[in-house]
PyMOL commands that place a pseudoatom at each C-alpha (Angstrom):
pseudoatom trace, name=CA, resn=MET, resi=1, chain=A, elem=C, hetatm=0, pos=[23.100, 9.036, -44.710]
pseudoatom trace, name=CA, resn=GLU, resi=2, chain=A, elem=C, hetatm=0, pos=[21.972, 10.472, -41.384]
pseudoatom trace, name=CA, resn=LYS, resi=3, chain=A, elem=C, hetatm=0, pos=[21.995, 8.100, -38.456]
pseudoatom trace, name=CA, resn=ASP, resi=4, chain=A, elem=C, hetatm=0, pos=[19.020, 7.762, -36.188]
pseudoatom trace, name=CA, resn=ASN, resi=5, chain=A, elem=C, hetatm=0, pos=[20.262, 8.913, -32.791]
pseudoatom trace, name=CA, resn=GLN, resi=6, chain=A, elem=C, hetatm=0, pos=[16.916, 8.526, -31.037]
pseudoatom trace, name=CA, resn=LYS, resi=7, chain=A, elem=C, hetatm=0, pos=[17.179, 6.575, -27.789]
pseudoatom trace, name=CA, resn=PRO, resi=8, chain=A, elem=C, hetatm=0, pos=[14.693, 3.741, -27.297]
pseudoatom trace, name=CA, resn=GLU, resi=9, chain=A, elem=C, hetatm=0, pos=[12.056, 4.119, -24.600]
pseudoatom trace, name=CA, resn=PRO, resi=10, chain=A, elem=C, hetatm=0, pos=[13.218, 2.638, -21.285]
pseudoatom trace, name=CA, resn=SER, resi=11, chain=A, elem=C, hetatm=0, pos=[11.357, -0.370, -19.907]
pseudoatom trace, name=CA, resn=LEU, resi=12, chain=A, elem=C, hetatm=0, pos=[8.429, 0.462, -17.650]
pseudoatom trace, name=CA, resn=THR, resi=13, chain=A, elem=C, hetatm=0, pos=[10.289, -0.997, -14.655]
pseudoatom trace, name=CA, resn=ARG, resi=14, chain=A, elem=C, hetatm=0, pos=[13.290, 1.275, -15.256]
pseudoatom trace, name=CA, resn=TYR, resi=15, chain=A, elem=C, hetatm=0, pos=[11.088, 4.270, -16.026]
pseudoatom trace, name=CA, resn=VAL, resi=16, chain=A, elem=C, hetatm=0, pos=[9.041, 3.931, -12.818]
pseudoatom trace, name=CA, resn=GLY, resi=17, chain=A, elem=C, hetatm=0, pos=[12.217, 3.445, -10.774]
pseudoatom trace, name=CA, resn=SER, resi=18, chain=A, elem=C, hetatm=0, pos=[13.688, 6.610, -12.262]
pseudoatom trace, name=CA, resn=ALA, resi=19, chain=A, elem=C, hetatm=0, pos=[10.442, 8.534, -11.615]
pseudoatom trace, name=CA, resn=ILE, resi=20, chain=A, elem=C, hetatm=0, pos=[10.452, 7.433, -7.958]
pseudoatom trace, name=CA, resn=HIS, resi=21, chain=A, elem=C, hetatm=0, pos=[14.106, 8.437, -7.609]
pseudoatom trace, name=CA, resn=GLU, resi=22, chain=A, elem=C, hetatm=0, pos=[13.456, 11.899, -9.081]
pseudoatom trace, name=CA, resn=LEU, resi=23, chain=A, elem=C, hetatm=0, pos=[10.386, 12.477, -6.907]
pseudoatom trace, name=CA, resn=ARG, resi=24, chain=A, elem=C, hetatm=0, pos=[12.278, 11.391, -3.792]
pseudoatom trace, name=CA, resn=LEU, resi=25, chain=A, elem=C, hetatm=0, pos=[15.091, 13.855, -4.524]
pseudoatom trace, name=CA, resn=LYS, resi=26, chain=A, elem=C, hetatm=0, pos=[12.579, 16.584, -5.387]
pseudoatom trace, name=CA, resn=HIS, resi=27, chain=A, elem=C, hetatm=0, pos=[11.025, 16.164, -1.930]
pseudoatom trace, name=CA, resn=ASN, resi=28, chain=A, elem=C, hetatm=0, pos=[14.486, 16.026, -0.279]
pseudoatom trace, name=CA, resn=LEU, resi=29, chain=A, elem=C, hetatm=0, pos=[13.869, 12.567, 1.125]
pseudoatom trace, name=CA, resn=THR, resi=30, chain=A, elem=C, hetatm=0, pos=[16.421, 9.834, 1.756]
pseudoatom trace, name=CA, resn=ILE, resi=31, chain=A, elem=C, hetatm=0, pos=[15.747, 6.184, 0.971]
pseudoatom trace, name=CA, resn=ALA, resi=32, chain=A, elem=C, hetatm=0, pos=[15.707, 5.563, 4.733]
pseudoatom trace, name=CA, resn=GLU, resi=33, chain=A, elem=C, hetatm=0, pos=[12.983, 8.190, 5.219]
pseudoatom trace, name=CA, resn=VAL, resi=34, chain=A, elem=C, hetatm=0, pos=[10.826, 6.730, 2.428]
pseudoatom trace, name=CA, resn=ALA, resi=35, chain=A, elem=C, hetatm=0, pos=[11.392, 3.242, 3.860]
pseudoatom trace, name=CA, resn=LEU, resi=36, chain=A, elem=C, hetatm=0, pos=[10.119, 4.447, 7.235]
pseudoatom trace, name=CA, resn=ARG, resi=37, chain=A, elem=C, hetatm=0, pos=[7.039, 6.103, 5.675]
pseudoatom trace, name=CA, resn=THR, resi=38, chain=A, elem=C, hetatm=0, pos=[6.123, 3.135, 3.484]
pseudoatom trace, name=CA, resn=GLU, resi=39, chain=A, elem=C, hetatm=0, pos=[7.301, 0.186, 5.627]
pseudoatom trace, name=CA, resn=ILE, resi=40, chain=A, elem=C, hetatm=0, pos=[9.259, -1.082, 2.617]
pseudoatom trace, name=CA, resn=SER, resi=41, chain=A, elem=C, hetatm=0, pos=[12.879, -2.103, 3.180]
pseudoatom trace, name=CA, resn=ARG, resi=42, chain=A, elem=C, hetatm=0, pos=[15.668, 0.201, 2.020]
pseudoatom trace, name=CA, resn=SER, resi=43, chain=A, elem=C, hetatm=0, pos=[17.179, -2.561, -0.102]
pseudoatom trace, name=CA, resn=MET, resi=44, chain=A, elem=C, hetatm=0, pos=[13.860, -3.148, -1.893]
pseudoatom trace, name=CA, resn=LEU, resi=45, chain=A, elem=C, hetatm=0, pos=[13.380, 0.586, -2.499]
pseudoatom trace, name=CA, resn=SER, resi=46, chain=A, elem=C, hetatm=0, pos=[16.909, 0.808, -3.886]
pseudoatom trace, name=CA, resn=LYS, resi=47, chain=A, elem=C, hetatm=0, pos=[16.253, -2.100, -6.263]
pseudoatom trace, name=CA, resn=ILE, resi=48, chain=A, elem=C, hetatm=0, pos=[12.998, -0.488, -7.436]
pseudoatom trace, name=CA, resn=GLU, resi=49, chain=A, elem=C, hetatm=0, pos=[14.677, 2.883, -8.012]
pseudoatom trace, name=CA, resn=ASN, resi=50, chain=A, elem=C, hetatm=0, pos=[17.478, 1.228, -9.993]
pseudoatom trace, name=CA, resn=GLY, resi=51, chain=A, elem=C, hetatm=0, pos=[15.057, -0.743, -12.159]
pseudoatom trace, name=CA, resn=GLN, resi=52, chain=A, elem=C, hetatm=0, pos=[16.345, -4.063, -10.819]
pseudoatom trace, name=CA, resn=THR, resi=53, chain=A, elem=C, hetatm=0, pos=[12.931, -5.364, -9.778]
pseudoatom trace, name=CA, resn=SER, resi=54, chain=A, elem=C, hetatm=0, pos=[9.271, -4.745, -10.623]
pseudoatom trace, name=CA, resn=ALA, resi=55, chain=A, elem=C, hetatm=0, pos=[7.026, -3.424, -7.889]
pseudoatom trace, name=CA, resn=SER, resi=56, chain=A, elem=C, hetatm=0, pos=[3.489, -4.630, -7.255]
pseudoatom trace, name=CA, resn=LEU, resi=57, chain=A, elem=C, hetatm=0, pos=[0.556, -2.244, -7.471]
pseudoatom trace, name=CA, resn=GLU, resi=58, chain=A, elem=C, hetatm=0, pos=[0.272, -2.331, -3.679]
pseudoatom trace, name=CA, resn=THR, resi=59, chain=A, elem=C, hetatm=0, pos=[3.957, -1.423, -3.293]
pseudoatom trace, name=CA, resn=LEU, resi=60, chain=A, elem=C, hetatm=0, pos=[3.740, 1.402, -5.841]
pseudoatom trace, name=CA, resn=SER, resi=61, chain=A, elem=C, hetatm=0, pos=[0.672, 2.750, -4.062]
pseudoatom trace, name=CA, resn=ARG, resi=62, chain=A, elem=C, hetatm=0, pos=[2.557, 2.816, -0.738]
pseudoatom trace, name=CA, resn=ILE, resi=63, chain=A, elem=C, hetatm=0, pos=[5.576, 4.502, -2.332]
pseudoatom trace, name=CA, resn=ALA, resi=64, chain=A, elem=C, hetatm=0, pos=[3.421, 7.146, -4.018]
pseudoatom trace, name=CA, resn=SER, resi=65, chain=A, elem=C, hetatm=0, pos=[1.655, 7.804, -0.717]
pseudoatom trace, name=CA, resn=GLY, resi=66, chain=A, elem=C, hetatm=0, pos=[5.017, 8.061, 1.049]
pseudoatom trace, name=CA, resn=LEU, resi=67, chain=A, elem=C, hetatm=0, pos=[6.176, 10.596, -1.527]
pseudoatom trace, name=CA, resn=GLY, resi=68, chain=A, elem=C, hetatm=0, pos=[2.940, 12.560, -1.279]
pseudoatom trace, name=CA, resn=VAL, resi=69, chain=A, elem=C, hetatm=0, pos=[1.930, 12.041, -4.917]
pseudoatom trace, name=CA, resn=SER, resi=70, chain=A, elem=C, hetatm=0, pos=[-0.774, 10.106, -6.790]
pseudoatom trace, name=CA, resn=MET, resi=71, chain=A, elem=C, hetatm=0, pos=[0.247, 6.710, -8.122]
pseudoatom trace, name=CA, resn=SER, resi=72, chain=A, elem=C, hetatm=0, pos=[-0.634, 7.727, -11.687]
pseudoatom trace, name=CA, resn=SER, resi=73, chain=A, elem=C, hetatm=0, pos=[2.029, 10.449, -11.513]
pseudoatom trace, name=CA, resn=LEU, resi=74, chain=A, elem=C, hetatm=0, pos=[4.663, 7.692, -11.528]
pseudoatom trace, name=CA, resn=PHE, resi=75, chain=A, elem=C, hetatm=0, pos=[3.607, 6.767, -15.083]
pseudoatom trace, name=CA, resn=ARG, resi=76, chain=A, elem=C, hetatm=0, pos=[2.547, 10.177, -16.349]
pseudoatom trace, name=CA, resn=GLN, resi=77, chain=A, elem=C, hetatm=0, pos=[5.184, 10.676, -19.040]
pseudoatom trace, name=CA, resn=TYR, resi=78, chain=A, elem=C, hetatm=0, pos=[5.862, 7.046, -19.966]
pseudoatom trace, name=CA, resn=ASP, resi=79, chain=A, elem=C, hetatm=0, pos=[5.626, 6.317, -23.699]
pseudoatom trace, name=CA, resn=ILE, resi=80, chain=A, elem=C, hetatm=0, pos=[3.018, 9.049, -24.194]
pseudoatom trace, name=CA, resn=PRO, resi=81, chain=A, elem=C, hetatm=0, pos=[2.655, 10.550, -27.680]
pseudoatom trace, name=CA, resn=GLU, resi=82, chain=A, elem=C, hetatm=0, pos=[1.829, 14.214, -28.165]
pseudoatom trace, name=CA, resn=GLY, resi=83, chain=A, elem=C, hetatm=0, pos=[-1.802, 15.046, -27.598]
pseudoatom trace, name=CA, resn=SER, resi=84, chain=A, elem=C, hetatm=0, pos=[-4.236, 13.835, -24.975]
pseudoatom trace, name=CA, resn=ALA, resi=85, chain=A, elem=C, hetatm=0, pos=[-5.174, 10.420, -26.373]
pseudoatom trace, name=CA, resn=GLN, resi=86, chain=A, elem=C, hetatm=0, pos=[-3.658, 7.099, -25.354]
pseudoatom trace, name=CA, resn=LEU, resi=87, chain=A, elem=C, hetatm=0, pos=[-4.062, 3.778, -27.146]
pseudoatom trace, name=CA, resn=ILE, resi=88, chain=A, elem=C, hetatm=0, pos=[-3.329, 0.536, -25.322]
pseudoatom trace, name=CA, resn=LYS, resi=89, chain=A, elem=C, hetatm=0, pos=[-3.209, -2.310, -27.846]
pseudoatom trace, name=CA, resn=SER, resi=90, chain=A, elem=C, hetatm=0, pos=[-4.672, -5.695, -26.997]
pseudoatom trace, name=CA, resn=GLY, resi=91, chain=A, elem=C, hetatm=0, pos=[-2.473, -7.538, -24.526]
pseudoatom trace, name=CA, resn=GLU, resi=92, chain=A, elem=C, hetatm=0, pos=[-0.234, -4.529, -23.869]
pseudoatom trace, name=CA, resn=GLY, resi=93, chain=A, elem=C, hetatm=0, pos=[-1.779, -3.116, -20.694]
pseudoatom trace, name=CA, resn=MET, resi=94, chain=A, elem=C, hetatm=0, pos=[0.643, -2.931, -17.772]
pseudoatom trace, name=CA, resn=GLU, resi=95, chain=A, elem=C, hetatm=0, pos=[0.254, -6.058, -15.652]
pseudoatom trace, name=CA, resn=VAL, resi=96, chain=A, elem=C, hetatm=0, pos=[0.080, -5.309, -11.943]
pseudoatom trace, name=CA, resn=VAL, resi=97, chain=A, elem=C, hetatm=0, pos=[-0.397, -7.320, -8.784]
pseudoatom trace, name=CA, resn=ARG, resi=98, chain=A, elem=C, hetatm=0, pos=[-2.656, -6.428, -5.897]
pseudoatom trace, name=CA, resn=ARG, resi=99, chain=A, elem=C, hetatm=0, pos=[-2.336, -7.697, -2.346]
pseudoatom trace, name=CA, resn=GLY, resi=100, chain=A, elem=C, hetatm=0, pos=[-3.950, -11.125, -1.992]
pseudoatom trace, name=CA, resn=THR, resi=101, chain=A, elem=C, hetatm=0, pos=[-4.068, -11.700, -5.752]
pseudoatom trace, name=CA, resn=LYS, resi=102, chain=A, elem=C, hetatm=0, pos=[-0.776, -13.470, -6.405]
pseudoatom trace, name=CA, resn=ARG, resi=103, chain=A, elem=C, hetatm=0, pos=[-2.132, -16.656, -7.935]
pseudoatom trace, name=CA, resn=GLY, resi=104, chain=A, elem=C, hetatm=0, pos=[-4.782, -16.981, -10.604]
pseudoatom trace, name=CA, resn=HIS, resi=105, chain=A, elem=C, hetatm=0, pos=[-5.536, -13.253, -10.766]
pseudoatom trace, name=CA, resn=THR, resi=106, chain=A, elem=C, hetatm=0, pos=[-4.293, -11.026, -13.590]
pseudoatom trace, name=CA, resn=TYR, resi=107, chain=A, elem=C, hetatm=0, pos=[-4.835, -7.267, -13.574]
pseudoatom trace, name=CA, resn=HIS, resi=108, chain=A, elem=C, hetatm=0, pos=[-3.953, -5.228, -16.674]
pseudoatom trace, name=CA, resn=LEU, resi=109, chain=A, elem=C, hetatm=0, pos=[-3.981, -1.464, -16.147]
pseudoatom trace, name=CA, resn=LEU, resi=110, chain=A, elem=C, hetatm=0, pos=[-5.435, -0.010, -19.370]
pseudoatom trace, name=CA, resn=ALA, resi=111, chain=A, elem=C, hetatm=0, pos=[-4.540, 3.683, -18.879]
pseudoatom trace, name=CA, resn=TYR, resi=112, chain=A, elem=C, hetatm=0, pos=[-1.944, 5.465, -16.827]
pseudoatom trace, name=CA, resn=ASP, resi=113, chain=A, elem=C, hetatm=0, pos=[-1.644, 8.915, -18.437]
pseudoatom trace, name=CA, resn=GLN, resi=114, chain=A, elem=C, hetatm=0, pos=[-3.908, 10.648, -15.941]
pseudoatom trace, name=CA, resn=GLY, resi=115, chain=A, elem=C, hetatm=0, pos=[-2.132, 13.862, -15.043]
pseudoatom trace, name=CA, resn=PRO, resi=116, chain=A, elem=C, hetatm=0, pos=[-1.211, 14.953, -11.520]
pseudoatom trace, name=CA, resn=THR, resi=117, chain=A, elem=C, hetatm=0, pos=[-4.609, 13.988, -10.082]
pseudoatom trace, name=CA, resn=LYS, resi=118, chain=A, elem=C, hetatm=0, pos=[-5.840, 10.411, -10.290]
pseudoatom trace, name=CA, resn=LEU, resi=119, chain=A, elem=C, hetatm=0, pos=[-9.285, 10.567, -11.894]
pseudoatom trace, name=CA, resn=PHE, resi=120, chain=A, elem=C, hetatm=0, pos=[-9.918, 6.945, -12.798]
pseudoatom trace, name=CA, resn=GLU, resi=121, chain=A, elem=C, hetatm=0, pos=[-8.258, 3.527, -13.087]
pseudoatom trace, name=CA, resn=PRO, resi=122, chain=A, elem=C, hetatm=0, pos=[-9.464, 1.016, -15.706]
pseudoatom trace, name=CA, resn=PHE, resi=123, chain=A, elem=C, hetatm=0, pos=[-8.434, -2.627, -15.318]
pseudoatom trace, name=CA, resn=LEU, resi=124, chain=A, elem=C, hetatm=0, pos=[-9.016, -5.744, -17.393]
pseudoatom trace, name=CA, resn=ILE, resi=125, chain=A, elem=C, hetatm=0, pos=[-9.224, -8.524, -14.793]
pseudoatom trace, name=CA, resn=THR, resi=126, chain=A, elem=C, hetatm=0, pos=[-8.814, -12.226, -15.536]
pseudoatom trace, name=CA, resn=LEU, resi=127, chain=A, elem=C, hetatm=0, pos=[-9.473, -14.910, -12.926]
pseudoatom trace, name=CA, resn=ASN, resi=128, chain=A, elem=C, hetatm=0, pos=[-8.794, -18.595, -13.513]
pseudoatom trace, name=CA, resn=ASP, resi=129, chain=A, elem=C, hetatm=0, pos=[-9.405, -21.818, -11.620]
pseudoatom trace, name=CA, resn=GLU, resi=130, chain=A, elem=C, hetatm=0, pos=[-6.080, -21.440, -9.797]
pseudoatom trace, name=CA, resn=SER, resi=131, chain=A, elem=C, hetatm=0, pos=[-7.485, -18.471, -7.924]
pseudoatom trace, name=CA, resn=GLU, resi=132, chain=A, elem=C, hetatm=0, pos=[-7.288, -19.683, -4.338]
pseudoatom trace, name=CA, resn=THR, resi=133, chain=A, elem=C, hetatm=0, pos=[-7.933, -16.499, -2.398]
pseudoatom trace, name=CA, resn=PHE, resi=134, chain=A, elem=C, hetatm=0, pos=[-10.714, -13.984, -2.729]
pseudoatom trace, name=CA, resn=PRO, resi=135, chain=A, elem=C, hetatm=0, pos=[-9.365, -10.658, -1.464]
pseudoatom trace, name=CA, resn=THR, resi=136, chain=A, elem=C, hetatm=0, pos=[-11.572, -7.923, -0.068]
pseudoatom trace, name=CA, resn=PHE, resi=137, chain=A, elem=C, hetatm=0, pos=[-10.931, -4.393, -1.286]
pseudoatom trace, name=CA, resn=GLU, resi=138, chain=A, elem=C, hetatm=0, pos=[-11.849, -1.018, 0.200]
pseudoatom trace, name=CA, resn=HIS, resi=139, chain=A, elem=C, hetatm=0, pos=[-10.829, 2.221, -1.504]
pseudoatom trace, name=CA, resn=ALA, resi=140, chain=A, elem=C, hetatm=0, pos=[-12.128, 5.644, -2.455]
pseudoatom trace, name=CA, resn=GLY, resi=141, chain=A, elem=C, hetatm=0, pos=[-14.409, 6.286, -5.411]
pseudoatom trace, name=CA, resn=THR, resi=142, chain=A, elem=C, hetatm=0, pos=[-17.141, 4.579, -7.386]
pseudoatom trace, name=CA, resn=GLU, resi=143, chain=A, elem=C, hetatm=0, pos=[-16.374, 1.284, -9.140]
pseudoatom trace, name=CA, resn=PHE, resi=144, chain=A, elem=C, hetatm=0, pos=[-17.994, 0.042, -12.341]
pseudoatom trace, name=CA, resn=ILE, resi=145, chain=A, elem=C, hetatm=0, pos=[-17.700, -3.603, -13.447]
pseudoatom trace, name=CA, resn=TYR, resi=146, chain=A, elem=C, hetatm=0, pos=[-18.666, -4.906, -16.879]
pseudoatom trace, name=CA, resn=MET, resi=147, chain=A, elem=C, hetatm=0, pos=[-18.673, -8.674, -17.390]
pseudoatom trace, name=CA, resn=LEU, resi=148, chain=A, elem=C, hetatm=0, pos=[-17.050, -9.973, -20.585]
pseudoatom trace, name=CA, resn=GLU, resi=149, chain=A, elem=C, hetatm=0, pos=[-16.795, -13.726, -20.028]
pseudoatom trace, name=CA, resn=GLY, resi=150, chain=A, elem=C, hetatm=0, pos=[-17.722, -16.283, -17.391]
pseudoatom trace, name=CA, resn=GLU, resi=151, chain=A, elem=C, hetatm=0, pos=[-19.848, -16.065, -14.273]
pseudoatom trace, name=CA, resn=ILE, resi=152, chain=A, elem=C, hetatm=0, pos=[-18.898, -14.788, -10.838]
pseudoatom trace, name=CA, resn=GLU, resi=153, chain=A, elem=C, hetatm=0, pos=[-20.623, -14.213, -7.537]
pseudoatom trace, name=CA, resn=TYR, resi=154, chain=A, elem=C, hetatm=0, pos=[-19.408, -10.815, -6.341]
pseudoatom trace, name=CA, resn=ARG, resi=155, chain=A, elem=C, hetatm=0, pos=[-19.758, -9.499, -2.807]
pseudoatom trace, name=CA, resn=HIS, resi=156, chain=A, elem=C, hetatm=0, pos=[-20.458, -5.871, -1.892]
pseudoatom trace, name=CA, resn=GLY, resi=157, chain=A, elem=C, hetatm=0, pos=[-20.941, -5.289, 1.805]
pseudoatom trace, name=CA, resn=THR, resi=158, chain=A, elem=C, hetatm=0, pos=[-23.273, -7.975, 3.126]
pseudoatom trace, name=CA, resn=GLU, resi=159, chain=A, elem=C, hetatm=0, pos=[-24.884, -8.724, -0.261]
pseudoatom trace, name=CA, resn=THR, resi=160, chain=A, elem=C, hetatm=0, pos=[-23.725, -10.981, -3.107]
pseudoatom trace, name=CA, resn=TYR, resi=161, chain=A, elem=C, hetatm=0, pos=[-24.575, -10.544, -6.785]
pseudoatom trace, name=CA, resn=LEU, resi=162, chain=A, elem=C, hetatm=0, pos=[-24.416, -12.974, -9.729]
pseudoatom trace, name=CA, resn=LEU, resi=163, chain=A, elem=C, hetatm=0, pos=[-22.596, -11.349, -12.659]
pseudoatom trace, name=CA, resn=GLU, resi=164, chain=A, elem=C, hetatm=0, pos=[-22.832, -12.852, -16.157]
pseudoatom trace, name=CA, resn=PRO, resi=165, chain=A, elem=C, hetatm=0, pos=[-21.587, -11.686, -19.599]
pseudoatom trace, name=CA, resn=GLY, resi=166, chain=A, elem=C, hetatm=0, pos=[-23.121, -8.332, -20.502]
pseudoatom trace, name=CA, resn=ASP, resi=167, chain=A, elem=C, hetatm=0, pos=[-23.980, -7.465, -16.897]
pseudoatom trace, name=CA, resn=SER, resi=168, chain=A, elem=C, hetatm=0, pos=[-22.796, -4.189, -15.393]
pseudoatom trace, name=CA, resn=PHE, resi=169, chain=A, elem=C, hetatm=0, pos=[-22.404, -3.525, -11.690]
pseudoatom trace, name=CA, resn=THR, resi=170, chain=A, elem=C, hetatm=0, pos=[-21.759, -0.125, -10.083]
pseudoatom trace, name=CA, resn=PHE, resi=171, chain=A, elem=C, hetatm=0, pos=[-21.069, 0.444, -6.402]
pseudoatom trace, name=CA, resn=GLN, resi=172, chain=A, elem=C, hetatm=0, pos=[-19.384, 2.637, -3.775]
pseudoatom trace, name=CA, resn=ALA, resi=173, chain=A, elem=C, hetatm=0, pos=[-15.853, 1.291, -3.448]
pseudoatom trace, name=CA, resn=ASP, resi=174, chain=A, elem=C, hetatm=0, pos=[-15.299, 2.332, 0.175]
pseudoatom trace, name=CA, resn=ILE, resi=175, chain=A, elem=C, hetatm=0, pos=[-17.576, -0.543, 1.213]
pseudoatom trace, name=CA, resn=PRO, resi=176, chain=A, elem=C, hetatm=0, pos=[-15.754, -3.934, 1.393]
pseudoatom trace, name=CA, resn=HIS, resi=177, chain=A, elem=C, hetatm=0, pos=[-16.066, -5.774, -1.925]
pseudoatom trace, name=CA, resn=GLY, resi=178, chain=A, elem=C, hetatm=0, pos=[-14.498, -8.519, -3.990]
pseudoatom trace, name=CA, resn=PRO, resi=179, chain=A, elem=C, hetatm=0, pos=[-15.047, -11.927, -5.626]
pseudoatom trace, name=CA, resn=GLU, resi=180, chain=A, elem=C, hetatm=0, pos=[-17.066, -14.342, -3.504]
pseudoatom trace, name=CA, resn=ARG, resi=181, chain=A, elem=C, hetatm=0, pos=[-17.279, -17.387, -5.801]
pseudoatom trace, name=CA, resn=LEU, resi=182, chain=A, elem=C, hetatm=0, pos=[-15.953, -18.162, -9.274]
pseudoatom trace, name=CA, resn=ILE, resi=183, chain=A, elem=C, hetatm=0, pos=[-18.620, -20.083, -11.159]
pseudoatom trace, name=CA, resn=LYS, resi=184, chain=A, elem=C, hetatm=0, pos=[-17.795, -20.339, -14.876]
pseudoatom trace, name=CA, resn=PHE, resi=185, chain=A, elem=C, hetatm=0, pos=[-14.485, -19.984, -16.725]
pseudoatom trace, name=CA, resn=PRO, resi=186, chain=A, elem=C, hetatm=0, pos=[-12.849, -18.290, -18.541]
pseudoatom trace, name=CA, resn=LEU, resi=187, chain=A, elem=C, hetatm=0, pos=[-13.645, -15.293, -16.388]
pseudoatom trace, name=CA, resn=ARG, resi=188, chain=A, elem=C, hetatm=0, pos=[-12.873, -11.744, -17.544]
pseudoatom trace, name=CA, resn=PHE, resi=189, chain=A, elem=C, hetatm=0, pos=[-14.328, -8.376, -16.672]
pseudoatom trace, name=CA, resn=LEU, resi=190, chain=A, elem=C, hetatm=0, pos=[-13.562, -4.677, -16.902]
pseudoatom trace, name=CA, resn=SER, resi=191, chain=A, elem=C, hetatm=0, pos=[-13.258, -2.812, -13.614]
pseudoatom trace, name=CA, resn=ILE, resi=192, chain=A, elem=C, hetatm=0, pos=[-13.191, 0.992, -13.756]
pseudoatom trace, name=CA, resn=THR, resi=193, chain=A, elem=C, hetatm=0, pos=[-12.814, 3.078, -10.615]
pseudoatom trace, name=CA, resn=ILE, resi=194, chain=A, elem=C, hetatm=0, pos=[-13.757, 6.755, -10.776]
pseudoatom trace, name=CA, resn=TYR, resi=195, chain=A, elem=C, hetatm=0, pos=[-12.208, 8.794, -7.986]
pseudoatom trace, name=CA, resn=PRO, resi=196, chain=A, elem=C, hetatm=0, pos=[-13.836, 11.821, -6.350]
pseudoatom trace, name=CA, resn=THR, resi=197, chain=A, elem=C, hetatm=0, pos=[-12.594, 15.244, -7.364]
pseudoatom trace, name=CA, resn=PHE, resi=198, chain=A, elem=C, hetatm=0, pos=[-12.380, 18.176, -5.010]
pseudoatom trace, name=CA, resn=GLU, resi=199, chain=A, elem=C, hetatm=0, pos=[-12.669, 21.701, -6.374]
for i in range(1, 199): cmd.bond("trace and resi %d" % i, "trace and resi %d" % (i + 1))
show_as sticks, trace
zoom trace
C-alpha cells in the first residue's frame, strides 16, 4: 500500500514568515535594514520570519512597504487550489488586527489571493460593546460597507451617517473615516476596499 507523502500546509503564521524571509533575501536586505525601513525591532522581525509570532495587519503592511511589495503578495500562494477561484468557509477568514482596534474589534480578511497587485480587500468586521476606541482610517481607494446586523453611526470627513441592516455606504477612503458611535448589538458589516489601478 502506497504511503501518502504529501506534507501538510504550514500554518498561516509560518507561511507568512517564510514569505517575508524569501522576499527579504530576494531584495538583498538584512533584517537590520528592514527594521530601519519599517521601524519594527530586529527581534520582532526575526520572530515573525521564523513563525514564532503572528503579526498584526498594520505590522504586515509596514513590512510589505519596507520590502517594496503589496501586502497581498505575502499571502499569494497560501493554501490556494489550482484555478482562479477561492472559497473562504464561514468562520475561516484570516483574523487580523488594525491599529487602534485591539479590543472589541474583529476583522476577518475574506480573500488574500490577489496576485502581485492589490486590487481589493474584503473584510467581515464585528464590533461588540467592549469596543472602547473608535479609530480613524485614511487609505487609498474606494470603500464599500454593507450592514449585516446592528446599528452604527459612521463618520466620513465632517459628516456622520446612520447605518442599519441592509444599508450600503460607499465613500472615498482617503478622507478620514471610521465608527463614531455603536448603537445596537450585535454589530457586523462587510467592508470592501477597491484600490485604484494604474495602466
